[in-house]
Each structure stands twice: as structure tokens, then as C-alpha cells.
C-alpha positions as CSV (number, residue, x, y, z in Angstrom):
1,M,-33.6,-4.8,-21.3
2,S,-37.1,-5.7,-20.1
3,T,-40.3,-3.9,-21.1
4,L,-41.1,-3.8,-17.3
5,S,-37.9,-1.7,-16.6
6,K,-38.3,1.6,-14.7
7,R,-36.7,4.6,-15.5
8,S,-34.5,6.6,-13.2
9,T,-31.9,9.7,-13.1
10,V,-28.3,8.9,-11.9
11,Y,-25.8,11.6,-11.5
12,F,-22.1,10.6,-11.9
13,E,-18.8,12.5,-11.8
14,P,-17.7,13.4,-15.3
15,A,-14.7,10.8,-15.1
16,I,-17.0,8.1,-14.0
17,H,-19.5,8.8,-16.7
18,N,-16.8,8.8,-19.3
19,A,-15.5,5.3,-18.1
20,L,-18.8,4.0,-18.3
21,K,-19.5,5.1,-21.9
22,L,-16.1,3.7,-22.9
23,R,-17.0,0.4,-21.1
24,A,-20.4,0.4,-22.6
25,A,-19.1,1.0,-26.0
26,S,-16.5,-1.5,-25.8
27,S,-18.7,-4.2,-24.5
28,D,-21.5,-3.3,-26.9
29,T,-23.9,-2.8,-24.1
30,S,-25.7,0.2,-22.7
31,I,-24.8,2.3,-19.7
32,S,-28.3,1.3,-18.2
33,E,-27.4,-2.4,-18.5
34,L,-23.9,-1.9,-17.0
35,I,-25.5,-0.2,-13.8
36,D,-28.2,-2.6,-13.8
37,E,-25.7,-5.4,-13.6
38,A,-23.7,-3.6,-11.2
39,V,-26.6,-3.2,-8.8
40,R,-27.6,-6.8,-9.1
41,L,-24.1,-7.9,-8.0
42,L,-24.0,-5.5,-5.2
43,M,-27.3,-7.0,-3.9
44,K,-26.1,-10.5,-4.6
45,E,-23.0,-9.6,-2.4
46,D,-25.2,-8.1,0.3
47,Q,-27.4,-11.2,0.2
48,E,-24.3,-13.4,0.8
49,D,-22.9,-11.2,3.7
50,L,-26.3,-11.3,5.5
51,A,-26.4,-15.2,5.0
52,A,-22.9,-15.3,6.4
53,V,-24.0,-13.1,9.4
54,R,-27.0,-15.5,10.1
55,L,-24.6,-18.3,10.1
56,R,-22.3,-16.8,12.8
57,A,-25.2,-15.4,14.8
58,N,-24.6,-17.9,17.5
59,E,-20.8,-17.5,17.9
60,P,-19.8,-16.3,21.2
61,E,-18.7,-12.4,21.2
62,I,-15.1,-11.5,22.3
63,S,-14.2,-7.8,23.3
64,Y,-11.4,-6.2,21.4
65,E,-9.4,-6.2,24.6
66,D,-9.7,-9.8,24.9
67,L,-8.7,-10.5,21.4
68,L,-5.8,-8.6,21.8
69,N,-5.0,-10.2,25.0
70,S,-5.5,-13.6,23.4
71,L,-3.1,-12.6,20.3
72,E,-0.6,-11.4,22.9
73,A,-0.7,-14.8,24.8
74,D,-0.3,-16.5,21.7
75,G,2.6,-14.8,20.6
76,K,1.1,-13.4,17.6
77,I,1.6,-9.6,18.5
């Protein structure tokens, strides 16, 4: 872990904490490293989602009712 790391207190349900301890021990890593990796993955996923939204920003909008009518007209529902 980097010497530039910040400290934080995080509270977990006991079962989740036990699972984290077991996972950390079995992967020869720390709980902090597991959490850091999970948060990084979550933020990467958010970044990908935001990029997808930007790519679709100019697509026409359709109401839910119009979508259902279209699906019905196409015999899909």
C-alpha cells in the first residue's frame, strides 16, 4: 500500500467482515487492499457507465407507453 494512503474507518455487518477477513487471509492480502480494489473497480464501472451515457446523449427519447405500443405492434408482447 502506498505511503500516501489516507486512513478511514469503515463499518461492516459482522458476516461481511468475517467474509472479508477470510478472503484477505486466503489471498495473502489485507482487508484494506481488498476494499481499495473494490472501490477502484466501482469507480471504473461508474466511469464506463458515464461514457456510455455520453455516447447515447443524442439518441431520441421514447416514452414507456410508446415503447410498449411498439413492442405490441411488432408482436413481441
